[in-house]
VOBA-1610 file (N, C-alpha, C; in pm, whole numbers, padded with zeros to 5 digits, always signed):
BEGIN
Met-16749-10038-00310Met-16842-10062-00429Met-16785-10103-00542Cys-16774-10214-00621Cys-16711-10253-00728Cys-16785-10223-00861Leu-16739-10154-00957Leu-16797-10130-01058Leu-16794-10256-01179Pro-16903-10290-01243Pro-16870-10377-01371Pro-16778-10329-01453Arg-16675-10427-01522Arg-16560-10371-01601Arg-16595-10278-01703Trp-16732-10308-01773Trp-16780-10263-01872Trp-16813-10083-01838Leu-16865-10093-01707Leu-16900-09947-01681Leu-16768-09854-01615Ala-16687-09929-01568Ala-16552-09869-01527Ala-16474-09802-01674Leu-16485-09883-01747Leu-16400-09863-01897Leu-16512-09736-01959Leu-16617-09731-01952Leu-16723-09642-01983Leu-16674-09508-01939Leu-16669-09505-01832Leu-16634-09380-01753Leu-16483-09340-01792Leu-16363-09432-01809Leu-16251-09410-01843Leu-16264-09325-01984Val-16330-09408-02076Val-16317-09334-02231Val-16373-09232-02225Thr-16493-09204-02156Thr-16554-09063-02189Thr-16511-08949-02072Ala-16405-08979-01999Ala-16359-08874-01906Ala-16272-08795-01984Pro-16265-08664-01965Pro-16190-08572-02028Pro-16045-08591-01994Gly-15940-08570-02101Gly-15807-08606-02065Gly-15756-08727-02065Ile-15836-08829-02073Ile-15784-08974-02085Ile-15709-09013-02221Gln-15608-09034-02201Gln-15504-09065-02328Gln-15499-09203-02373Ala-15543-09291-02288Ala-15545-09432-02348Ala-15651-09514-02242Ala-15667-09637-02283Ala-15749-09715-02187Ala-15678-09861-02168Thr-15673-09899-02057Thr-15600-10051-02015Thr-15729-10118-01958Val-15761-10240-02050Val-15834-10323-02020Val-15753-10492-02006Gly-15799-10571-01943Gly-15706-10683-01904Gly-15557-10686-01914Gly-15509-10578-01884Gly-15374-10552-01868Gly-15312-10508-02014Gln-15415-10490-02101Gln-15389-10446-02243Gln-15403-10292-02251Asp-15284-10219-02305Asp-15313-10088-02325Asp-15325-10046-02468Phe-15443-09977-02474Phe-15486-09917-02602Phe-15477-09770-02606Ala-15430-09712-02700Ala-15401-09563-02729Ala-15544-09491-02771Asp-15540-09356-02729Asp-15655-09276-02747Asp-15681-09256-02893Arg-15572-09235-02961Arg-15591-09200-03120Arg-15487-09295-03184Ile-15497-09336-03311Ile-15417-09432-03390Ile-15421-09364-03517Asn-15313-09390-03576Asn-15284-09360-03730Asn-15296-09488-03827Val-15382-09484-03901Val-15425-09606-03985Val-15364-09581-04123Pro-15274-09649-04194Pro-15242-09611-04321Pro-15366-09608-04419Gly-15371-09504-04476Gly-15488-09482-04581Gly-15601-09416-04530Val-15595-09390-04407Val-15688-09332-04309Val-15671-09195-04244Gly-15534-09200-04184Gly-15465-09102-04129Gly-15503-09114-03970Ser-15463-09022-03893Ser-15455-09006-03776Ser-15597-08978-03701Asn-15685-08988-03769Asn-15832-08942-03720Asn-15916-09062-03674Leu-15874-09135-03630Leu-15934-09268-03547Leu-15901-09243-03431Arg-16040-09249-03346Arg-16001-09224-03188Arg-16081-09367-03111Leu-16038-09376-02992Leu-16074-09512-02911Leu-16227-09495-02892Ser-16317-09579-02924Ser-16450-09578-02893Ser-16463-09652-02767Gly-16405-09758-02751Gly-16409-09838-02615Gly-16313-09961-02612Ala-16325-10023-02551Ala-16240-10140-02515Ala-16279-10251-02412Ala-16263-10375-02449Ala-16319-10481-02340Ala-16240-10599-02335Val-16262-10711-02252Val-16200-10819-02256Val-16322-10933-02281Leu-16306-11036-02368Leu-16403-11133-02423Leu-16352-11233-02315Asp-16443-11306-02251Asp-16415-11396-02186Asp-16475-11543-02224Arg-16426-11643-02226Arg-16475-11788-02258Arg-16459-11888-02138Asn-16563-11907-02106Asn-16564-12012-01968Asn-16485-11952-01853Phe-16511-11807-01820Phe-16463-11734-01733Phe-16317-11703-01735Val-16219-11735-01851Val-16097-11705-01874Val-16107-11596-01980Pro-16008-11500-01975Pro-15976-11413-02069Pro-15943-11460-02173Phe-16006-11435-02294Phe-15987-11483-02432Phe-15906-11399-02524Tyr-15966-11289-02524Tyr-15894-11192-02593Tyr-15940-11042-02548Ala-15838-10924-02549Ala-15871-10808-02540Ala-15897-10725-02658Ala-16003-10652-02682Ala-16021-10595-02808Ala-16073-10448-02793Ala-16034-10339-02897Ala-16055-10218-02900Ala-16113-10170-03021Leu-16222-10088-03015Leu-16272-10017-03146Leu-16210-09878-03167Tyr-16184-09850-03292Tyr-16131-09755-03319Tyr-16223-09662-03416Leu-16259-09537-03414Leu-16363-09493-03527Leu-16339-09341-03550Pro-16372-09276-03655Pro-16360-09139-03697Pro-16468-09084-03612Ala-16428-08938-03568Ala-16532-08864-03490Ala-16657-08845-03560Ser-16656-08851-03678Ser-16795-08858-03759Ser-16909-08939-03742Val-16846-09084-03671Val-16948-09187-03643Val-17006-09156-03531His-17141-09151-03541His-17225-09113-03432His-17353-09228-03390Ser-17352-09312-03476Ser-17463-09428-03464Ser-17387-09564-03511Ile-17469-09660-03443Ile-17426-09810-03468Ile-17452-09832-03623Asp-17581-09781-03685Asp-17607-09792-03799Asp-17519-09702-03917Gln-17454-09602-03865Gln-17384-09534-03964Gln-17241-09612-03980Leu-17179-09701-03860Leu-17084-09777-03851Leu-17096-09894-03931Gln-17194-09956-03918Gln-17246-10078-03986Gln-17277-10071-04123Ser-17286-09942-04193Ser-17328-09900-04328Ser-17222-09930-04442Gly-17108-09963-04380Gly-16988-09962-04446Gly-16928-09871-04532Leu-16963-09719-04484Leu-16913-09613-04537Leu-16798-09528-04482Ser-16780-09604-04350Ser-16713-09554-04239Ser-16578-09625-04209Pro-16444-09601-04228Pro-16342-09674-04183Pro-16338-09691-04044Tyr-16292-09796-04014Tyr-16279-09851-03856Tyr-16157-09946-03829Arg-16106-09937-03689Arg-16009-10057-03690Arg-16057-10143-03536Val-16035-10258-03563Val-16072-10322-03446Val-15942-10406-03429Thr-15889-10381-03291Thr-15755-10422-03247Thr-15780-10558-03141Val-15737-10685-03177Val-15733-10787-03091Val-15621-10842-03043Val-15614-10863-02918Val-15498-10879-02835Val-15530-11054-02775Trp-15490-11164-02818Trp-15496-11282-02753Trp-15451-11292-02626Lys-15551-11321-02524Lys-15494-11348-02389Lys-15501-11474-02330Ile-15545-11560-02429Ile-15526-11727-02362Ile-15370-11743-02393Pro-15330-11866-02328Pro-15209-11885-02341Pro-15170-11954-02506Ala-15241-12007-02561Ala-15226-12078-02676Ala-15358-12146-02740Leu-15355-12132-02859Leu-15476-12210-02948Leu-15422-12242-03068Asp-15442-12398-03091Asp-15398-12440-03234Asp-15484-12398-03333Glu-15414-12416-03462Glu-15492-12363-03588Glu-15665-12431-03586Ala-15659-12524-03551Ala-15800-12577-03546Ala-15895-12500-03475Arg-15834-12483-03335Arg-15939-12411-03251Arg-15966-12266-03289Val-15862-12202-03321Val-15884-12061-03391Val-15970-12075-03521Asp-15968-12143-03588Asp-16071-12175-03717Asp-16201-12198-03654Asp-16206-12279-03564Asp-16335-12315-03520Asp-16397-12216-03443Tyr-16324-12131-03356Tyr-16378-12005-03303Tyr-16443-11911-03399Trp-16351-11875-03522Trp-16407-11799-03593Trp-16532-11832-03684Arg-16539-11948-03739Arg-16620-12022-03784Arg-16785-11991-03707Lys-16749-12034-03606Lys-16861-12027-03507Lys-16920-11884-03478Ala-16833-11791-03457Ala-16853-11649-03460Ala-16926-11598-03577Phe-16872-11631-03671Phe-16948-11570-03804Phe-17079-11648-03830Ala-17095-11778-03806Ala-17227-11845-03806Ala-17314-11765-03713Glu-17284-11747-03576Glu-17377-11680-03501Glu-17415-11549-03531Ala-17322-11445-03594Ala-17331-11323-03622Ala-17446-11298-03753Ala-17405-11418-03833Ala-17462-11384-03974Ala-17595-11437-03971Gly-17610-11560-03922Gly-17764-11645-03932Gly-17691-11743-04060Ala-17792-11842-04074Ala-17766-11925-04186Ala-17789-11874-04348Glu-17888-11782-04370Glu-17890-11747-04490Glu-17795-11640-04517Arg-17759-11556-04440Arg-17643-11453-04452Arg-17518-11535-04461Leu-17485-11615-04418Leu-17353-11679-04405Leu-17340-11761-04535Lys-17470-11803-04587Lys-17413-11904-04707Lys-17385-11791-04809Arg-17429-11669-04810Arg-17384-11587-04899Arg-17232-11525-04895Ile-17172-11535-04761Ile-17049-11477-04753Ile-16953-11602-04727Gln-16995-11727-04737Gln-16924-11846-04703Gln-16781-11859-04761Ser-16763-11816-04884Ser-16610-11811-04953Ser-16558-11693-04882Ala-16607-11583-04843Ala-16505-11471-04788Ala-16471-11546-04632Val-16549-11623-04565Val-16514-11658-04439Val-16420-11748-04441Asp-16423-11839-04562Asp-16324-11935-04581Asp-16189-11861-04593Arg-16186-11770-04694Arg-16068-11708-04701Arg-16013-11611-04566Phe-16119-11578-04486Phe-16067-11507-04374Phe-16002-11612-04278Val-16079-11705-04254Val-15997-11820-04133Val-15859-11881-04202Ser-15857-11863-04331Ser-15732-11938-04389Ser-15592-11849-04351Val-15633-11697-04312Val-15515-11646-04270Val-15438-11633-04148Phe-15545-11719-04059Phe-15469-11742-03927Phe-15420-11867-03899Gly-15342-11868-03808Gly-15261-12016-03779Gly-15296-12038-03637Gly-15240-12089-03572Gly-15258-12078-03411Gly-15258-11927-03347Ala-15301-11915-03244Ala-15283-11800-03166Ala-15198-11818-03053Arg-15135-11714-02999Arg-15070-11724-02897Arg-15081-11600-02786His-15042-11621-02664His-15066-11506-02584His-14985-11378-02613Gly-15062-11268-02624Gly-14995-11137-02667Gly-15013-11102-02816Gln-15052-11199-02908Gln-15044-11189-03059Gln-15162-11079-03063Val-15130-10989-03163Val-15196-10877-03213Val-15265-10902-03337Ile-15383-10880-03372Ile-15420-10884-03497Ile-15506-10750-03504Leu-15481-10680-03620Leu-15553-10567-03659Leu-15634-10567-03756Phe-15762-10536-03764Phe-15866-10548-03854Phe-15904-10416-03897Asp-15827-10363-04016Asp-15864-10223-04048Asp-15960-10236-04185Tyr-16075-10169-04167Tyr-16161-10153-04261Tyr-16168-10018-04333Ile-16132-10008-04444Ile-16138-09889-04538Ile-16258-09911-04627Pro-16342-09810-04647Pro-16447-09870-04747Pro-16404-09870-04899Asp-16328-09807-04928Asp-16277-09833-05057Asp-16183-09955-05112Ala-16133-10009-05001Ala-16018-10116-05024Ala-16069-10256-04936Gly-16177-10247-04856Gly-16256-10348-04761Gly-16157-10387-04637Met-16138-10494-04586Met-16057-10513-04497Met-15917-10567-04484Arg-15827-10502-04419Arg-15694-10537-04429Arg-15678-10607-04298Ile-15604-10722-04290Ile-15577-10809-04175Ile-15426-10788-04142Phe-15371-10748-04039Phe-15219-10746-04007Phe-15255-10851-03875Val-15142-10959-03880Val-15117-11031-03771Val-14954-10978-03730Asp-14958-10965-03594Asp-14824-10885-03541Asp-14738-10811-03623Asp-14820-10716-03688Asp-14793-10590-03771Asp-14734-10633-03910Lys-14779-10771-03953Lys-14735-10822-04100Lys-14864-10834-04165Pro-14877-10781-04288Pro-15008-10820-04355Pro-15050-10952-04357Ala-15147-10984-04339Ala-15194-11125-04363Ala-15320-11149-04459Gly-15380-11059-04486Gly-15492-11070-04599Gly-15570-10957-04612Gln-15649-10932-04727Gln-15732-10842-04741Gln-15861-10891-04798Leu-15977-10853-04757Leu-16103-10898-04779Leu-16189-10784-04808Ala-16249-10776-04938Ala-16352-10668-05005Ala-16501-10739-04961Gly-16588-10646-04946Gly-16733-10701-04951Gly-16802-10614-04828Val-16893-10521-04859Val-16962-10492-04747Val-17037-10567-04646Glu-17130-10665-04724Glu-17165-10758-04612Glu-17101-10844-04538Phe-16980-10897-04587Phe-16879-10985-04518Phe-16844-10882-04387Asn-16777-10755-04430Asn-16733-10691-04328Asn-16827-10638-04221Ser-16960-10631-04257Ser-17065-10609-04176Ser-17072-10702-04088Val-17076-10828-04117Val-17096-10958-04059Val-16983-10959-03948Leu-16873-10936-03999Leu-16730-10936-03903Leu-16741-10848-03808Leu-16793-10721-03821Leu-16812-10611-03729Leu-16902-10676-03635Ser-17007-10718-03666Ser-17122-10764-03596Ser-17079-10887-03468Ile-16956-10931-03520Ile-16911-11046-03396Ile-16865-10984-03285Trp-16831-10860-03294Trp-16799-10775-03172Trp-16916-10657-03138Ile-16985-10606-03209Ile-17106-10521-03201Ile-17234-10562-03225Gly-17250-10672-03259Gly-17393-10700-03316Gly-17490-10767-03195Glu-17621-10786-03231Glu-17717-10806-03128Glu-17671-10950-03045Lys-17599-11023-03102Lys-17565-11138-03045Lys-17420-11164-02976Ala-17342-11029-02989Ala-17234-11019-02921Ala-17249-11009-02771Pro-17165-11057-02680Pro-17195-11039-02552Pro-17205-10903-02504Arg-17327-10876-02436Arg-17398-10726-02417Arg-17295-10659-02346Glu-17206-10672-02242Glu-17116-10613-02159Glu-16991-10598-02262Phe-16970-10676-02340Phe-16838-10660-02426Phe-16872-10553-02536Arg-17009-10560-02587Arg-17053-10474-02723Arg-17062-10321-02651Thr-17132-10339-02530Thr-17135-10193-02471Thr-17020-10126-02452Ala-16951-10175-02407Ala-16768-10112-02371Ala-16713-10092-02509Leu-16720-10169-02599Leu-16651-10127-02741Leu-16746-10002-02800Leu-16864-09979-02784Leu-16961-09897-02815Leu-16945-09762-02734Ala-16875-09746-02630Ala-16877-09643-02555Ala-16882-09494-02605Gly-16773-09504-02696Gly-16750-09366-02777Gly-16863-09320-02834Ile-16950-09406-02926Ile-17056-09375-02974Ile-17189-09349-02880Ser-17193-09392-02779Ser-17288-09375-02702Ser-17249-09239-02617Ala-17154-09206-02624Ala-17095-09084-02539Ala-17138-08947-02637Asn-17137-08966-02777Asn-17176-08853-02855Asn-17304-08811-02848
//
């Protein structure tokens, strides 16, 4: 019997004694230290996003133990980290830009996108092309906004609860791929 990837990950993440998760060949630690937050963020879940049946990127969601619901997470009052590791061989800057703009448009909807468009423009400007193994850290801290690191180097910082709520919705919102979203939220579901 072969379990779906998201169910296998759910079992891994919620099993006692698991120190880390591996998805798509990418290892994710069970707990992490985020500057400005401390070491209290734990792995909620991890998954691989596929595009045209090809692994696009692996992602992990880290949350404080105090987050018990999606609504609480999306309120903008709790810190979190999303780690993205590109799995595709390479994408030029125009395609990376196109991916993020389409993802924001789908997650936000037309009216909301108008309100956050300048933040989306600043967001996509921090990325160049993408390459296999490149790591992007999205650290959200309520008082500071979203800090973005590319390969451990600061790349940008964006404030605004609405912008950051839409960014998070790319991964866990209603329009995110169901299996991907379910895997990332496995730690909330287990609470």
